[in-house]
C-alpha positions in Angstrom: 131.9 -99.1 17.9 131.1 -98.9 21.6 133.6 -96.0 21.9 131.9 -94.0 19.1 128.5 -94.7 20.7 129.8 -93.5 24.1 131.2 -90.3 22.5 127.9 -89.6 20.7 126.0 -90.0 24.0 128.5 -87.7 25.9 128.4 -85.1 23.1 124.6 -85.0 23.0 124.4 -84.8 26.8 126.8 -81.8 27.0 125.5 -80.1 23.9 121.9 -80.3 25.2 122.8 -78.6 28.4 120.2 -76.0 29.3 122.7 -73.5 30.6 125.8 -71.6 29.5 128.7 -70.1 31.4 128.8 -66.3 31.1 132.0 -64.6 32.2 131.9 -61.1 33.7 134.5 -58.8 35.1 135.8 -61.0 37.9 133.2 -63.7 38.2 131.1 -66.1 36.1 127.5 -67.3 36.2 125.7 -70.3 34.8 122.6 -68.8 33.0 120.0 -70.5 30.9 121.0 -70.7 27.2 117.9 -68.6 26.2 119.0 -65.6 28.4 121.0 -62.9 26.7 123.6 -60.5 28.2 123.8 -56.9 27.1 126.5 -54.5 27.9 125.5 -51.2 29.4 127.5 -48.1 30.2 127.9 -47.4 33.9 129.2 -44.1 35.3 131.2 -45.6 38.1 130.5 -49.3 37.9 130.4 -52.4 35.7 126.8 -52.8 34.5 125.0 -55.5 32.5 121.5 -56.2 31.5 120.3 -59.8 31.2 117.1 -60.5 29.4 115.3 -63.8 30.0 113.3 -65.9 27.5 110.1 -64.0 28.6 111.9 -60.6 28.1 112.2 -59.9 31.9 115.1 -57.6 32.6 117.7 -58.6 35.1 120.1 -55.9 36.1 123.7 -56.4 37.3 125.7 -53.7 39.0 129.2 -54.2 40.3 130.9 -51.2 42.0 131.2 -49.1 45.1 127.6 -47.7 45.0 125.6 -50.7 43.9 121.9 -50.9 45.0 121.6 -52.5 48.4 118.0 -53.7 47.7 117.0 -51.7 50.8 113.3 -52.0 51.7 111.2 -48.8 52.0 108.1 -49.8 53.8 104.7 -48.2 52.9 103.3 -45.5 55.1 100.4 -47.0 57.1 98.3 -44.9 59.4 95.0 -44.9 61.3 92.1 -43.5 59.2 91.3 -41.0 62.0 94.7 -39.3 61.3 94.1 -39.0 57.5 93.4 -35.2 57.5 96.5 -34.5 59.5 98.8 -36.7 57.5 97.6 -35.3 54.2 98.2 -31.8 55.5 102.0 -32.7 55.4 101.8 -32.8 51.6 101.5 -36.5 51.1 99.1 -37.8 48.5 96.3 -40.1 49.5 97.7 -42.8 47.1 101.0 -42.7 49.1 99.5 -43.8 52.4 97.6 -46.9 53.4 94.8 -45.9 55.8 93.4 -48.5 58.1 90.1 -48.2 60.0 91.7 -48.8 63.5 93.1 -46.8 66.4 96.7 -47.9 66.1 98.9 -49.7 63.6 100.6 -52.9 64.8 103.7 -54.8 63.6 101.4 -57.4 62.2 99.7 -54.8 60.1 103.0 -53.6 58.7 104.0 -57.2 58.0 100.8 -57.8 56.1 101.7 -55.0 53.7 105.3 -55.9 53.2 105.5 -57.3 49.7 108.7 -59.2 49.9 110.8 -61.7 51.9 114.4 -60.9 52.8 117.0 -63.4 54.1 120.7 -63.7 54.4 122.8 -66.7 53.2 126.3 -67.4 52.2 126.9 -68.0 48.5 130.3 -69.0 47.4 131.8 -67.9 50.7 130.2 -64.4 50.4 127.5 -63.1 52.7 124.4 -62.4 50.5 121.1 -60.6 51.1 118.4 -62.4 49.1 115.2 -60.7 48.3 112.1 -62.1 46.6 108.4 -61.3 46.4 105.9 -63.0 48.7 104.1 -65.9 47.0 101.3 -64.7 44.7 102.9 -61.2 44.4 105.1 -59.5 41.9 108.1 -57.3 42.9 111.8 -57.1 43.4 113.8 -60.3 43.3 117.6 -60.6 43.5 120.8 -60.8 45.5 123.1 -58.2 47.0 126.7 -58.9 48.1 127.9 -56.0 50.3 131.6 -56.9 50.0 132.0 -59.0 46.9 135.6 -58.2 46.0 138.0 -55.4 46.9 135.2 -53.6 48.9 133.0 -53.5 45.8 129.4 -54.4 46.0 127.5 -56.6 43.5 123.7 -56.5 43.0 121.8 -58.7 40.6 118.1 -58.1 40.5 114.9 -57.8 38.5 111.8 -55.7 39.1 108.2 -56.9 38.7 109.2 -60.5 39.0 106.8 -63.1 40.4 107.9 -65.4 43.1 108.8 -68.3 40.7 110.9 -66.1 38.4 112.7 -64.6 41.4 113.5 -68.0 42.8 114.9 -69.0 39.3 117.1 -65.9 39.3 118.4 -66.7 42.8 119.1 -70.3 41.6 121.2 -68.8 38.8 123.0 -66.4 41.2 124.0 -69.3 43.4 126.1 -70.6 40.5 128.4 -67.6 40.9 132.1 -68.3 40.8 134.9 -65.8 41.5 137.8 -65.7 39.1 141.2 -66.3 40.6 143.6 -63.4 40.5 
């Protein structure tokens, strides 16, 4: 009787797990059970789309030319140089003009909409990107040399800070398959 009770408890514990193991080309991830993986056709890479329970799109790209999640800062300029800058063909909506004589590093930091840091995940150097608190933007992880000189990027656009941190938590479960 005790043995049956123990088996039922163990079964319910494992069957109620909130995550599932998804196997990919040469690695696996533990993702929430209510996330879905879709196969996409890549030109020169292994590509997948993962949709979350809220229909957020998470992109996965494994190959030689995967997105490095490079940051392109906004153009910030003094208001007094507006006429000159717009004469180069830029649109006013592409430039942030500040009513001051010069632009400082602090000004540029204020307009940066994300945080970047580097960490080791499963013995691989990873670039982690997520939006500043209260903002929406790019969130994800980039591995420059994941396996055999191929890169791996897993990211979502227009994610808030909380969703980005959840994605990073999932990515930290990554396990390489043994050859």
